[in-house]
N, C-alpha and C positions, 0 to 999 in steps of 0.2 A: 504494500500500499504506499503510496506517495502522497504525502501531505504537504502543500505549500502555503506558506505565510509570506507576507511581504519580507523578503530577504531571509527567510527562514525555511530551509528545505530540510525536511526529515524523512529519511528514506524507509524507516521501519519503526514502528511503535508497537511495543509489547503491551498487552493487557495483563492484569493480575493472573497469575498462574500459567501464563503463556510462555514464560522464558524457557528455552530449551535447558534441560538439566543433562549434563554428561560429564565425564571426566571426574577429577577430584575438586568438586566445587567446595569452596570454604564457607559458602553461605547457604543454607539449606532452602531458603526461599528465592534467593536471586533477586529480590526486590526489598532491599533495606532503604531506609530513608536516607536522604542526603546527609552525610556526615560532614558538619561544617568545620570539622578539624580545629577546634578551639586551641589545640596545643601545636599546631602545625606552623612551621617557620613561614613567614611572608615574604615573597620576593617582590621588590619594587619593579613596577613597569616603568623603566626609566629610559627605555629605547623603544623604537618602533616594533621590535621583535625580541621577545624574552622567552628563555626557556627555563623550566624548573621541574625537578622530579617529583612524583606524587610521594606522599609520606611512606608508602609501602615499597617504593622503588620499582614497581612493575612498569611504570610508563614515565616518559618525559613529556611535559605538556608545553608547547609552543603557543604563545599567544601574541597576536598582532592587532592592537586597537588601531581604529582608522575612523577619523583622522587621529594623528599623534602630533603633539600632545592633546589629550582630551579636552574638550571644551563643552560647555552647556549645549545641549541639543543632540542630534542623531550621532550615534557611535556604532560601529560594527566591531565585533571581536572575531577575528579569524583564529580558531583553535585548531592545532594539529596535534594528534595523538601519536606519540612516537616511541618506538621501542627503545630499550636502553642504548642500542647502537645509533639511535637518532634516525632510522628509517621509519617511514609511516606505518603505524599499526592500523590494520583495518579491522572492522567489526567491534567497536567499542560501544558498551552501554555507558552513559554518562549523563550528567546534568551541569548546568552552569547557574551559579547563583551570585547576586550582587549585594553587598551589605553596606550599609552606612550607619555609623554610630551603633555598632553591634546588632543591628536589625536588619533581617532580610527584606529587601525591597523589590526584589525580582529573582524569579526561579524559571528558568527556560521551560522545563517540563510543564509548569502550570499553564503556559500557553496552550498546550495541546490537552491538558487535563489528564495526562498519563504520569505514572509514577517515575519514569525515566526516558530518556531518548536513546536512539541507536543511530550510529553512523557506519555505513557500510564502507565508506571511502577513508575514513580516518582523518578527515578535515571538514570542519563545518564552520559556517559564519552565523553568528548570533547578533541580531540587532538590539539596542537599547538606546532610550532617549534619556539623557541626564536632564533633570529640571533645575538643579542647583549646583553651585560649586562645592567642592569639599574633598574630603579624603573618603575613599570607597575601597572595599575589598572584593576582588572578583575571585570566586572559588569554583574550580573545575573539579567535579567529582567523577571517579571512574567506578562502575559497579559490575562490569563484565568485559571479558576480552575473548574474542573469537567464540561467542555464545556460551562461554563458560562463566557463570557467576564468580565474582571475587568479592572479598571483604572490601567495603568501600575505601578507597584511597582518595586522597584530595591533594591539590596543589593550590596555593593561595597567593595571590598577587594584589599589592597595593597600588592604587591609581589616584593621582591628584587631578581633579576636574576643575578647570578655571573658566 
């Protein structure tokens, strides 16, 4: 199923209980809530392209905000899911959240009403509109790789919006 939203293309959305279970899954449901990684290190988005490992080290997350530096208004986050060797990892179950003042103000999966999102290609673009300047945290969560659920891993990025 292909769902298209303005600037948001999701190639596969799983319903509860639909996530394929195989291999040595570490999460028996495959559908855990987004781990906001409160104790995870935050990587500053200080350049047009920034890479950080998830807290479990299964993936590297490359994030490219556009425009850069971020300003009030429309922003796009190109997110690439990379293997530790920095080659693109296909088939990732994920979510992207944005926080301000320790409160979640956006969750990409909420746009679809699903508990998580899936990319077949390993690269997605998520649009967001900033209404006010300030310090934000962008959290990318990975919940599955190659159709095998994993314990949620996160990468966190700080972003100054002017």
